[in-house]
N, C-alpha and C positions, 0 to 999 in steps of 0.2 A: 744460739746460731747467729752468725753476722748476715749482713745484705749478702754478701758473696755466695752464702750457701744456696741462694736462689738465683742469684744474678750473674752467675759466672758460667757460661756456655762452652761447649767445646764440640769440635768436628774433628773426623778422621778421614783421611784421603790419602791413598797410596800408603797405607801405614804410617802415616805421619799424624799426630794429635796438634790441633791448634786449639788454644784457649782464647775464648771470647769475652773479654772484659765488658761487663753489663750485659751479656747475652742469657737466654734462658738456660737454666740448669738442667742437666740429664739426671735428675735424681728421683727417688720415690720415697717420701717422706713416711707414707704408711706402711711400707715393708721394714723401713728403718725403725719405726717406733716399735712395730711387732717383734722384730728382732731384739730390741732392747728389752723390751718386757720379759720376753721367753729368756733371755740371758739372766734378768735379775731373778726370775722364778725359778731358775734351776740352781742359781747361786745360793738362794734362801733355803731351798729344799736341801742342797748339801750340808748345810749347816745341822741339820736334824739327823743326818745319817753318820754315826761315829766311824765306821769304816770307810766311808767313801765323802769325807769332809774336805778333801784337798782342794777342791774347786772354792769352797768359801774361805778356807785357810789362806790361800794366794789373794784372793779379794782383801780379807781383813789386814793382811801384813801389808799391803799396797795402800790401803785407805789409812791406816792407824799409824805405820811407820814406826818412829821411836817409842810411841805410845801404846804399842802391842802388849798386851798381857792377856793371861784368861780372862780376868775381869772385863776389859775393854773388849774384848772378843765377842763374850756373852751379850754385852749391852749393844754392840754394832748388830748382832744378828735380829734382837728386839727391834732396833730401829729399822732395820730392811723389813721386817715383816710389817711394821706400821705403815711403811711407804707402801708396800704393794697391798695391804688392806685398803689405804686411801685411794689407790689406783683402781681397784676392783670395784670401789663404791661409785666412782664416776662413770657418767653415761659416755659411751663412745660409739655410738651408732653410725652406719655408713650406708646409704642408698645408693650411692654411685661411687665406685672404686677410681680413685684417682690415678694411681700409676705413675709410670715414669713420665717426667716433663711436666706434669700437673700437680696442681693443688686447690683445693677449695679454699683459698684464702680468706675471703669474706666471712664465710660462716665459721671457719676456725677460729677466726679473732672475735667473733660475736659469742661464740662458746665458751672462750677462754674468759673473756672480759664480763660478761652477763651471766655465765652459769657456773664455770669451775672456779673462778676467783672468788666469787662470793657466796658459793654454795647454793645457787639459786637455780637448781636442776632442770626447773620447768622451763627454763629460759634455752635449754639446750635444743639444738636443731640437727638432725642427721645430715652429715655431709652429702651434699645433692648437686653441686655446681662446681666441678674443677674446671680449672684454666690453665691454659701454658704459663709458664712464668714470663712475665713480660720484659722485652729488652728496656734498658732505662737510659740509654745515650740521648742527649738532648731533652729529655723529659722534664728536667728542671724547669724548663721554660715554657711548658704547656699552661693553658689556664685551668684545664682540669686532668685529671690522672685517674688511674684504674680504667680498666676496658669499659666500663659503663660511664666513664665520666663523672664519678661521685664526689670528688674530694679536691679543694683546690689549693689549701694551705700546705705548704711542703712540710713543716714540722709537725703538723697533725698527722699528716699521711706517714711519716716516718715513725712517730711515737705509737701511732695506732698498730704498726706492725711489731713495734717492740713488746707492746702489751700483748700482741696475739701470740707471742713465742714466749711467753711466761716470764716476762718483766714482774718483778713484784710490785702489788699495788695495794695500798691500804684504803679500805672500804669501810673501815670501822672506827677511825678516829674521829674527834668532833669537828664539825664544819669549821674552817680556818684555824683547825689545832692539829693539821697533819693528814686530815681526810684528802684523799687522793695523791698523796706522796708516793713516791715509786722509785725504783732503783734504776729507772732510765737515766743515762747519762746525757742530759739534752745537749750540753756542750758538744758532745762528740758529734751527735747527729746532726747538729748546726755544722761542725767541721766537714763532715762526709758531703753535706748539701754543697757545701761552697767548692769542694772539690770537683764534684760532678758538674756543677752549674758552670763553673769557670768565674774568673773575677770581674769579668765586664759584661755588662747587658748587651746581649746580641744585637738588638736595634740600635744601640749607639756606636758599638765597635764595627757593626756590618759584618759580624762573624761570631762563631761558637767557639769559645775558649775552654769550654770544659771537657767532659768525657764526650768523645764523638764515636760515631759508628765506625766499624772496621773496613778497611779497604779489601778489595778483592786481592788474594795473595798472588803475586808473580809465580808462585810454584803452581798455581791452578791453571787449567786450560785459558789460554789468552781471549780477551775479550774481543768479538767481532765488531769493530769500530762501525762498519758500514750498517751492520744489522742493527746496533745500538741505536743509530741514528734514526732509523725507521722506528725503532721502539718509543724513542722519546716523543715523536710525535703521536704515536698510539697512546703512550701515557697521557700526554697534554689533553686527547680527546677523550678517553675513558677513564681515566684515573684521578685526574687533577681537581675534578668537580668535588671530591670527597677528601683525598689526602693532600689536596693543595699543591701548589706548583712543586714540583720535583726539588728537594734540598740536596742540590749537587753538591760535590768536592769544592767548587769555585766559590759557591755561596758559603760554605762553612768556614772556609779558609780566607774569607775576605776578599776574593777576587772579583766580586759581582754585587758592589753595593747598590746598583740600580734595579737589582732582579725584581720581578714581580712579588716574590716570595715575600719580601720585608712588608708588603702592604697588609699582611695578614697578624701584624702585631699592632697590639694596642693596650692602654691600661685597662686594669678591671675596675669597673663602676657598680656600686651597690649603694642601697639606702640602710642608714642606721635606724635604731629604735624611734629616734626623734623626727624621721622623715627626711632629714638632710641628706642630700645626695653626697657620696664620697667617691674617691678614686685613688688607684696607686700611683706612686710615685713614678714606677717602673713599668715598661710595657712587656707583655708577655704574648705568647703564639696562641691565637685563638682558633683552637682545634675545632673540627666539626663534629658534633653528636649526631649520628644517623638512627633515625627511628627504627627498632625492631621489626616493624610491620613492613618497613621498606627492605632493610638489607636481608630479613629473611633467615639471620642464623640462629643456632639454638637459644631459646630465650632463658635458659635456667639461670645462668649467672646475672643476667638484667633483672631476673624477678627477686632475686635475693633483698635487695634494698627495697624494692618497690613494695614487697608483700610482708617481709619479716617485721615483727614486733617484740619488743622486749619488756619484762615487767620490772620496772624500777622502783615501784612504791612500795611503802610499808603495808602492813597487813595487821589487823585486830587477831589477837591470841584468844584460846579459850578462857585463858585466867582472866578474871574481871579486871578492866582496868589497865590490861597490858597489851603490847603491840610490838612487833618486829619493826626495826627502823627501814626507810627507804635508802637508796643509794645517795641521796642528798644532792640531786642535781638541781643547779639554781644559777643558771647561766645564760647569756646571749650567745646564739649562734646565727649564722647567716644560711637561708634557704633559697635554693633555686625555685621560682613559681613557674606555674604552667606557661606564662605569658614570656618566660624567659629572665625576667627581672629578678634581682637578688635583694631580698629584704632580710632585715635582721629581726629575730623573734626571739621571745624568752621561752627557755626550756625549764621544766621542772619534773619531778618524779610522776610518774603514770604507769597504770597498770597494763597498757596496750601503747607504749611510746614507739614510735617509728624507729627501727633500728639504725638508720643512716644518721639521724639527728640525735639519738642518744651515744651512739659511738662518738661523733664529734664533739658533744657534750663532755663525757668522761674524759677524752683525750684533752681537750682545751682546760678543763679542772685540773688536770695532772700539771699540764705545763704553767698554768697559772699559780699553782702551789709551789712549784720549783722556782718559779720567778720570785715569788713571795719569800720563801724561806732563804734563796741566796742572795737576794737584792740584785739580781740580774735586770738590766733594763729590756723592757719587751721588744723594743725595735730592733735591739742588736741580735736578738736570736731569732725573732720571727718575721723581721720585715714589715711590710704595711699590707700584706695580701691578707684578706679575710677569711675567717674559718667557715667556708661556704660549703654546703653539703648539698647533693642531688641525688634523686632516687626515682628509676624507672625512664629517663628520658631516652635511653637508646645505648649504641656503643660508639665509641670513640674510633675516629680514622685518623690515625696519627700519620706524619709524614713517614714515608718508606725508605728512608736512608738507611743502609745496612740490613733491609729486610731479608736479604739473601741468606744471612747469617743466625735467621731465627725460627728455623722449622722445628716442631709441626706448626701449621698454620691455622688461621681463624682463632678467636679467643679461646676456644677449648681444645686446640690441639688434634682437630678431627681430621685435617688435610696434611699428607706429607710433603707435597712438594707445590711449587708456585705454579709450574705446569697444570697440576690437578687442579688447584684453584681457580685457574683461568679458562677450565674445562667445565662444561656442564656437569651438574651434580651427578648424572646417570653415569659419566665416566670416571667418576671419582673410585678410590678404592673405599670399599664398604667397610672390610675388617682388615688390620694390619698391625705390625708390632711395634712398640714403643720400648726404648732403652738402650738401643744401639746407635751411636752418633755417626757411623760412617755417612760420608757425604756424596752426594749425587750432583755434580757440577753442571749437568747439562738440564735436568728438569728442576735443579736447584730446590734441594731440601734433602730429607733424610732418604738413604736406601730403602727403597719400599718393598717389605716383606709381607706378603699377603698370606692369610691363615685362615682357616676354617674354625669359628669360635668354639663350636661343640660344647657350649656351656661353661666352658673355661674362662678364667681371668688372666691367668699367666701360662705360658707355654712351658715345654718341660725343661728349657733352659733358664726360665725366670722371667722372660720378657713379657710386658704388659701387651695383652691383647685389647685393642680398643675398637669395640663393636659399634659402629655409628648408627646402627638401628635403634639403639636405645636412648631414650631421654637423657638430655645434658650432654650426650656425646654426638648429636646430630652433626653431619657434615654439609647440611643444606645451606641455602642463601649465598650471597655474594656471587650471584651467578650470570655468566654471559650466555646469553641463549635467545633464541627468536621466538620461543614461548613466551606466553603473557601470564606470568603468576606472581605470587609474593617470593621477594627474593631475587628477581631479575632485574638486574643493575645496568646491563648493557647488551648490545647485540652479540650473537654468536661470533666468536673469533676463530680464524683458521689456525691450523697448526702454525703456519708461519707467523701470523701475527702473535701468537702466545710465545713463541721462541724470542721474536725481536723484543717485546716487552720485559720478557726475562733478562735478555743480553743488556738492555739498559739499566735494569734494576741492578745488575752486578756493577754497573759502573758508579752508583750514588751510594 
């Protein structure tokens, strides 16, 4: 699977489909996986039924091509049985169903890298923290990415994703003898990131030249400019404190070089293991990380890196003098501390290694092995941003350019429209369907179809039923209300004020 599988969105309005490059996908990877497993199982079973083996026969002819024969057909059947046996032996627990538009990416990556690849099944964690696929425009220039602001280095972010979708990873070769070699085409990842980021540093060019947010289509209802002007003032008052000054089209396209927005750029500064201060040559956008206790949204995704540990250590075996090897972690990584400083630490194998640090170490080890084996210059492929990791500091408040095209909202996709998000929690839909990309240009988001859960996960047509009363699906927080409790971030907004903010968001 490529990046586009998760980061290409779509909207349907008046029976016309709009593709959103870099937007959240309307896919259900869990159902896709189950369908593929069922298809493989049915094909394997067909091979064992002499009078009903047409399914396997078609499969074998397509796979084997000109090498098809009775002998190769039998061998292929045995290989397919072996694959199915291996899949059956693997853990595949799910505590919270992801459904359409969502994926528990962090836990899936951890399971692949630390449980399935090395066959350390004790490291497996049931999927329990799905998030909406994030939109990726302008994100190349954020100092921290992921909803929980946990990763800083772009190549580490992208290579970690590649490992999470089953790139081959060698965890058995000797250290510096092929250990951590992988099938990842790192030069391709670098090329993709360059295309997304653009050729110029935004602070230097005073513009963004890479993948930018989609503009509100002319074929949609026209933006009310007077109402949007009111909304701009409300945005500045209620939203800019977290989401920064609005990233407007004029700023994006270099028509506002003196805008307040540019003051939020700066170099990354960190300490090396020798205690010396370092900083990047380029400046990046300093996004704000809001504490979960303040924003009040569902804590499940933020808890993944805060609480999850993995066992990377070796262990003694029952046979005298023998032991199983550890993963072989032996590398420096950068860690965000509680005082917000960035310090370089050394990481080695441990039976309860913090998952965030362990993943950064494995991915960096894979990058370093590729650099060593290919003779590639590190600065040419990684730049000079440090491999810094953070865990449990809160949720990232990114700029809201193009947010109109990214429903459903909140990090876990628990709110269908922006109007609902600007409303008190009590007024938000509690149970609704995901999987149909029909667009509501008034409330701005997906056309909301409420439903009674009745203990079901999918309705009769196959749409996902998201029940926000369940942990990890909570639609709480980010609330504008006159009540005083966790998650209230501003005063109650009138319907007119909500609509004005929405009208402004359509324009950026």
